[in-house]
N, C-alpha and C positions, 0 to 999 in steps of 0.2 A: 381474706381476711379480711380486705377493705370496705367488702359489703356489709360482714359481721357489725364492724362499728360503726357503720351507717346504721344499721339495723338498731343499733342499741343508742345509737342518738336518736334516734325520731324516737323510741321505744318512749325515752328519758323525757324529750320534748313533749310525747304527747301524755305521758302521766302528770308532768307536769301542769300544762292545760288543764286534764280533767281534774287534778287537785285544785285549780282555782277557781273552776266552774262550781265543781261540789262545797263549797267551802261557802260559797255565798260571798254578797258584798262587804267589802271594809273599808271602813273611816278612819280617818285618822284621829287620833286623840290625844290630847297634850300630857304630857308628863311631865311635873318638874325633875329635875335632877337635884338630890337634898344635899350633893356633896358642894355643885354651883349654884344656888338659888338662883344666880339672874339668869342661865341657861334653860332651853327649855328642848328637849327632846320629842319627835314626833313618836310616837308607835300607832303602828295596824292591831286593829282590833275590829271585830264583827259589828255589826251594826244590829240593833235589837232591842226589848226590853232588857235591865237588871234581873238574873235571876236569885238573887239575892233578895227584892223588894216584890218579887212573886210568890216565894214559900216563908211567908213571917212567922208564921206558929207550925213549924212541923214538931210532932209529938209521936211519940211512941214508934214501934217497928212502924218501915215505908213496908208496902209491895208494889211490886213491879211486873209489869202483864207484858208480852211481844203483840205487837199490834198488825193487824191487816188493811193490806189498803182501804177495807170498807172501814174501821175503825179509822181510820187516818184521815178518812174524806168527812166522817162524823166528827172529830177536831176541830178540823178547819173549816166546818160549815158553823160549831160551836164558837170557836174565835170570829167570825166573818159578821154572827148574830151578836156577837160582846159590842163591836165594832159599830155595830148599824144602829145599835140602841145607845151608843156615846158612852159606853162604861169602859172603863180601866181596864188593864191587862188582869189585876188581883180577880177581878171581877171575871172572868172568864178561866180563871183558876179554879176558884171555886165551883163555877159549871161543867167544867171538865171533869174534874176530880167528883162532883156528884155523879156525872153518869157515869164513871168508871165503877161507884160502887153501883148505882142500881140498875147498871146492865153490860157493864164492862166496854163502854160504846160501842153497844150492838143494838139496832136498830127493830127491839125490840115487838113480835105482833101479840096479841092473845095466846099464853101459852097454856091456855088448857088447866087441868087439876096444878098442873106446878103454879100458876100466875097469882098472884094477888091479887083477887079480885078483877077487877075489870084494867091492871095496870097499863101500861101501851109503851113504846118506844123510848128513846135514849135516858129518859129521866123517869121511867115508870111512873106518868101523869096515868090518872084515873078520869076519864070523859061523867063519870058518875059524881065528881067531886070539883065538877068546872072547870076544868084543865083547856077544854074542848072536846069536838069530835075527835073518834079516833084515828080520821084521816087528818086531821091538824096534831093530831100527837103525834103521829108516827110522821110528818116533814119535821127534820131534825132544825129549821130556820126557825119554825113557830115554837117546835116543843121548848129551845132555848129562850126564844123571846120572853114566851109565859114563865119561863124560869124564873129570867130576868128580872122581871117586871115585880114577880112576887119580891126579889131580892131586894130591890127599889124601896121596898115596901119598909124594912127589915132596918130599922133606926139604929145605925151604927156598924152597920155591914162590915165597913171598909177596916175597923179595925178588930172586929172579933176574931179570934181563932177559925181558919176556916170548918170545922166541924160543927162549928155555933150558927155561924150562919148559916151552910147548907140546910141545918136541920132547922133550923126558925122557919125555912121553906116548904122543905118534905114531910118534915112530922114525921119520922122514923122509929120503927119499932125497936133500930138499932143506931140510937144519936152517936156514937162513937168511933162508928166505922167507916166515917167519912175522912177521917185526918190518915189514915193508912196509905192514903192515894196524893199527897198534897206533893210530893220532892217529883212524882212523875209527872201530874198535872202543869207545874210546872217548868219542869222541861218543855214538853209538848208545846206549851204558852208562847215562850221563849223561841221554841223553832220555829212555831207558826204564824207570830204576831206578825 
């Protein structure tokens, strides 16, 4: 009987440790007590960007997909490229949502008859339109940088609805299609930022 309780104790301790590791780092946040304004309580919150600031213009029905390891790696590449460009989390949300619409975050090669002209990669950029070579466009870091450089040229992109900012860069035949990915893109950026 003693071994059973010992095993349960070890199992609970292991679960607590694993939960702490998987939950990620925490930082103290100061919360003011409304009842006693001169007192301060310390709460534990996860570090990271404010999710509400990432999804500022969610409109219409939202879509979600389960992501493979490859798709998650592509999200990380987009986030890292956004940081490298010195752009903020909102730019990353726009980029991730755009790639979700264009390729479902899959680094697509030429799709033959199903292809839209010579579109390639995460953002379905076209070599014939000056986005770069096929090899460059198929590199997630390069294609994200190219997308973000074009986004920087859009006056006021920071305050635009996501679908409008993405459309100014992509010039899609379906300009409203980007909006449905904003909530999941914000969640992904908050997770990987």
